[in-house]
C-alpha positions in Angstrom: -30.2 -3.8 -2.4 -28.3 -1.5 0.0 -25.6 -4.2 0.4 -25.4 -4.6 -3.4 -25.1 -0.9 -3.9 -22.3 -0.6 -1.3 -20.4 -3.5 -2.9 -20.7 -2.0 -6.4 -19.6 1.4 -5.2 -16.7 -0.2 -3.2 -15.7 -2.2 -6.3 -15.7 0.9 -8.5 -13.7 2.9 -6.0 -11.2 0.1 -5.7 -10.8 0.1 -9.5 -10.2 3.8 -9.5 -7.7 3.4 -6.7 -5.7 0.7 -8.6 -5.6 2.8 -11.8 -4.4 5.9 -9.9 -1.9 3.8 -7.9 -0.5 2.3 -11.1 -0.1 5.7 -12.6 1.5 6.9 -9.4 4.1 4.2 -9.4 5.1 4.6 -13.1 5.1 8.4 -12.9 7.1 8.7 -9.7 9.4 5.8 -10.8 10.4 8.0 -13.7 10.4 11.3 -11.7 12.7 9.8 -9.1 15.5 9.4 -11.7 16.1 13.2 -11.6 14.2 14.4 -8.5 15.1 13.1 -5.0 12.3 10.9 -3.4 12.6 12.9 -0.1 11.7 16.1 -1.9 8.5 14.4 -3.2 7.8 12.9 0.2 8.0 16.3 1.9 5.7 17.8 -0.7 3.1 15.0 -0.9 2.7 14.4 2.8 2.6 18.0 3.8 -0.2 18.5 1.2 -2.0 15.5 2.5 -1.9 16.8 6.1 -2.9 20.4 5.0 -5.8 19.1 3.0 -7.3 16.7 5.4 -6.6 18.2 8.8 -8.9 21.2 8.3 -11.6 18.9 7.0 -11.3 16.7 10.1 -11.3 19.8 12.4 -14.5 21.1 10.9 -16.4 17.9 10.2 -15.2 15.3 12.7 -14.1 16.8 15.9 -15.4 13.8 17.7 -13.1 11.6 15.6 -10.1 13.8 16.5 -11.0 13.4 20.2 -11.1 9.6 19.8 -7.7 9.7 18.3 -6.5 11.5 21.4 -7.5 8.3 23.4 -5.3 6.3 21.0 -2.2 8.5 21.0 0.2 5.6 21.3 -1.4 3.8 18.4 -1.4 7.0 16.3 2.3 7.4 17.0 3.1 3.9 15.7 0.8 4.4 12.7 2.9 7.5 11.9 6.2 5.7 12.4 5.4 2.6 10.3 3.7 4.7 7.6 6.8 6.9 7.4 9.1 4.0 7.0 6.8 2.2 4.5 6.3 5.2 2.2 9.9 6.4 2.2 11.1 2.9 1.6 8.6 2.5 -1.2 9.7 5.8 -2.9 13.4 4.8 -2.8 12.6 1.4 -4.1 10.8 2.9 -7.1 13.9 4.9 -7.8 16.2 1.8 -8.1 13.9 -1.0 -9.2 11.2 -1.7 -11.8 7.9 -0.4 -10.5 5.9 -3.5 -11.5 8.1 -5.8 -9.4 8.2 -3.3 -6.5 4.4 -3.4 -6.4 4.4 -7.2 -6.6 6.7 -7.6 -3.6 5.3 -4.7 -1.6 1.7 -5.8 -1.9 2.4 -9.5 -1.7 4.4 -9.4 1.5 1.3 -8.1 3.4 -0.8 -11.3 3.6 2.3 -13.3 4.5 3.6 -11.0 7.1 0.2 -10.3 8.8 0.1 -14.0 9.9 2.7 -13.3 12.5 2.4 -9.5 12.9 -1.2 -9.7 14.1 0.0 -11.5 17.3 1.8 -8.2 18.3 -1.2 -5.9 17.7 -3.7 -5.7 20.6 -7.4 -5.9 19.5 -6.7 -8.0 16.4 -7.8 -11.7 16.5 -5.3 -14.2 15.1 -6.8 -16.1 12.2 -6.4 -19.8 11.8 -5.1 -20.8 8.4 -6.5 -24.0 6.9 -4.5 -26.4 4.7 -5.8 -24.7 1.5 -4.8 -21.2 2.6 -1.4 -22.4 3.7 -0.7 -24.0 0.4 -1.8 -20.9 -1.4 0.4 -18.8 0.8 3.3 -21.0 -0.2 2.4 -20.3 -3.8 2.2 -16.6 -3.1 5.6 -16.7 -1.4 6.9 -18.5 -4.5 5.6 -15.7 -6.7 7.4 -13.1 -4.6 10.6 -15.2 -4.7 10.3 -15.4 -8.5 9.9 -11.6 -8.7 13.0 -11.2 -6.5 14.9 -13.6 -8.7 13.9 -11.6 -11.8 15.5 -8.5 -10.2 18.6 -10.3 -9.0 19.3 -12.1 -12.3 18.9 -9.0 -14.4 15.7 -10.3 -16.2 13.6 -7.2 -15.4 13.1 -4.3 -17.7 16.0 -2.6 -16.1 18.4 -5.4 -17.2 21.4 -6.4 -15.2 22.1 -4.1 -12.2 24.9 -4.0 -9.5 24.1 -6.6 -6.8 24.2 -4.0 -4.1 21.7 -1.9 -5.8 19.3 -4.8 -6.4 19.6 -6.0 -2.8 19.0 -2.5 -1.5 15.8 -2.3 -3.6 14.6 -5.7 -2.3 15.4 -4.7 1.3 13.5 -1.4 0.9 10.5 -3.1 -0.7 10.2 -6.0 1.8 10.8 -3.7 4.8 8.3 -1.2 3.5 5.8 -3.9 2.8 6.1 -5.3 6.4 5.8 -1.8 7.8 2.7 -0.9 5.8 1.1 -4.2 7.1 1.7 -3.1 10.7 0.4 0.3 9.9 -2.7 -1.2 8.3 -3.5 -3.4 11.3 -3.0 -0.5 13.7 -5.2 1.7 11.5 -8.0 -0.9 11.6 -7.9 -0.8 15.4 -8.4 3.0 15.3 -10.9 2.8 12.5 -13.0 0.3 14.5 -13.0 2.8 17.4 -15.1 5.2 15.2 -12.4 7.3 13.5 -13.3 8.1 9.8 -11.0 7.8 6.8 -10.4 11.6 6.3 -9.6 12.1 10.0 -7.1 9.2 10.1 -5.4 10.5 6.9 -5.2 13.9 8.6 -2.9 12.6 11.3 -1.2 9.8 9.5 1.7 11.6 7.9 3.3 14.1 10.3 5.8 11.4 11.2 6.7 10.9 7.5 7.2 14.7 7.2 9.5 14.8 10.2 11.5 11.7 9.0 11.8 12.9 5.5 12.9 16.4 6.7 15.5 14.8 9.0 16.9 12.5 6.3 17.0 15.4 3.8 19.0 17.5 6.3 21.4 14.7 6.9 21.7 13.5 3.3 25.0 14.1 1.6 23.0 14.4 -1.7 21.4 17.7 -2.7 17.7 16.9 -2.1 16.6 20.1 -3.8 18.6 19.3 -6.9 16.4 19.5 -10.0 13.6 21.3 -8.2 12.5 24.3 -10.3 9.3 26.2 -9.5 7.7 24.5 -12.5 8.9 21.0 -11.3 7.7 21.7 -7.8 4.3 22.8 -9.0 4.1 19.6 -11.1 5.0 17.5 -8.1 2.3 19.2 -6.0 -0.4 18.5 -8.6 0.8 14.9 -9.1 0.9 14.4 -5.3 -2.7 15.6 -5.0 -3.9 13.4 -7.8 -1.8 10.3 -7.4 -1.1 10.1 -3.6 -3.6 12.2 -1.6 -6.7 11.3 -3.7 -6.0 7.6 -4.0 -5.4 7.3 -0.3 -8.9 8.7 0.4 -10.6 6.8 -2.4 -9.0 3.5 -1.2 -10.1 4.0 2.4 -13.7 4.6 1.3 -13.6 1.7 -1.1 -12.4 -0.9 1.5 -15.1 0.4 3.9 -17.8 -0.4 1.4 -16.7 -3.5 -0.5 -15.9 -7.0 0.8 -12.3 -7.9 1.4 -12.5 -10.4 -1.5 -13.6 -7.7 -3.9 -10.9 -5.3 -2.8 -8.1 -7.9 -2.8 -9.1 -9.2 -6.2 -9.0 -5.7 -7.7 -5.7 -5.0 -6.0 -4.2 -8.2 -7.4 -4.3 -6.9 -11.0 -2.4 -3.7 -10.0 1.1 -5.0 -11.0 -0.2 -6.1 -14.4 -1.6 -2.6 -14.9 1.7 -1.0 -13.8 3.5 -3.3 -16.4 1.1 -2.1 -19.1 1.6 1.6 -18.2 5.4 1.1 -18.2 5.2 0.0 -21.8 3.1 3.1 -22.7 5.5 5.4 -20.9 8.5 3.8 -22.7 11.2 4.3 -20.2 11.7 0.6 -19.6 11.7 -2.2 -22.3 9.2 -5.0 -22.0 10.3 -8.0 -19.9 8.4 -11.3 -20.2 9.8 -12.4 -16.9 8.4 -9.3 -15.2 5.0 -9.9 -16.7 5.1 -13.6 -15.6 5.9 -12.5 -12.1 2.9 -10.0 -12.1 0.5 -12.6 -13.5 1.7 -15.3 -11.1 1.3 -13.0 -8.1 -2.2 -12.0 -9.3 -3.3 -15.7 -9.6 -2.2 -16.6 -6.1 -3.4 -13.3 -4.6 -6.9 -13.8 -5.9 -6.9 -17.5 -4.9 -5.8 -16.6 -1.4 -8.6 -14.0 -1.1 -11.2 -16.6 -2.2 -9.8 -19.1 0.3 -9.9 -16.5 3.1 -13.5 -15.7 2.2 -14.5 -19.3 2.3 -12.8 -19.7 5.7 -14.7 -16.8 7.1 -18.0 -18.1 5.7 -17.3 -21.5 7.2 -16.6 -20.1 10.7 -19.7 -18.0 10.5 -21.9 -21.0 9.6 -22.0 -20.2 5.9 -22.6 -16.5 6.2 -19.9 -13.7 6.4 -20.0 -11.8 9.7 -19.4 -8.3 8.4 -19.3 -6.6 11.8 -17.1 -9.2 13.4 -13.4 -9.3 14.3 -13.0 -12.2 11.8 -13.8 -9.8 9.0 -11.6 -7.1 10.5 -8.8 -9.6 10.6 -9.4 -10.7 7.0 -9.5 -7.2 5.7 -6.3 -6.3 7.5 -4.6 -9.4 6.2 -5.0 -8.2 2.6 -2.8 -5.2 3.1 -0.9 -4.7 0.7 -1.8 -2.5 0.2 -2.9 -1.5 0.5 -2.0 -0.9 1.0 -0.2 0.8 0.4 -1.9 2.0 1.9 -1.1 -0.8 -0.5 -0.8 -0.3 -1.4 2.5 0.7 -3.9 1.7 1.3 -0.6 -2.0 1.7 -0.4 -2.1 3.5 2.9 -5.3 1.6 3.2 -7.2 0.8 6.3 -7.8 -2.7 5.0 -6.7 -3.6 1.5 
């Protein structure tokens, strides 16, 4: 009964996260057309740190002490999170949000198969023939999404080649970075550091990088920022970035990786629907096809991974094992993005 309740709660929290993340991507994709992404990043990540650091200091001093023993890992979590989120924000500015989420989330399971060899404490998973075939299908879905962008079949229509290639590079690079961040975060999480504590120290690097880029940028980062706009960004950041990060990290701690990845897989379709409601971009059947194709292969890959874990465990999932840790990490998308857009998830 307890396991069932945890799974149900985790499922519901994952649904809440996907809905909030979809709203985030559509809202900020439109906002970035007249407000610089670096201004939003500075606001959002400063708020995230200011909200969660006092909570961690009061409620989880032991967790903060554990983080001190993983200073090197925390540094790289900050570095990869900063690159992932800033890349994601800039990609939303120049590409269709639904396609950005497809590639950003989809690159996670593919990149983790070689990234995990570089992360200490993460066991390299063996992929069976079925999983490898499904990953080929997932790669095909991502390539189709990239083709939709390159050929001008997205809701944005034809765009300059340099702009499209920049959007693709930002999305792929950000997706790889959030995968690394997710694996590193899982190592710290397994050491006994709670979600709120990890979020509290996750974004100082993003604040520093965004501030440095803003100072060096030839563009006026503060352009379009009125007190009213800044207040709106602050509220939106709390509701669509800070809150989803926390909800997602709790959800993935409660639900099975299969449940989380299945819910995350419908994210791009939801983003597509919200784009139609918002009305900034016209409907594109090719974008919808890319979203659905990704969802099909993402869910199928999650099911295949679950079966592989059950088979290795003798027909029963080992929920405390490294095998499960590896499986959760390989679904980053997220979380991500965190994946995640990025999910900033511990394990998406």
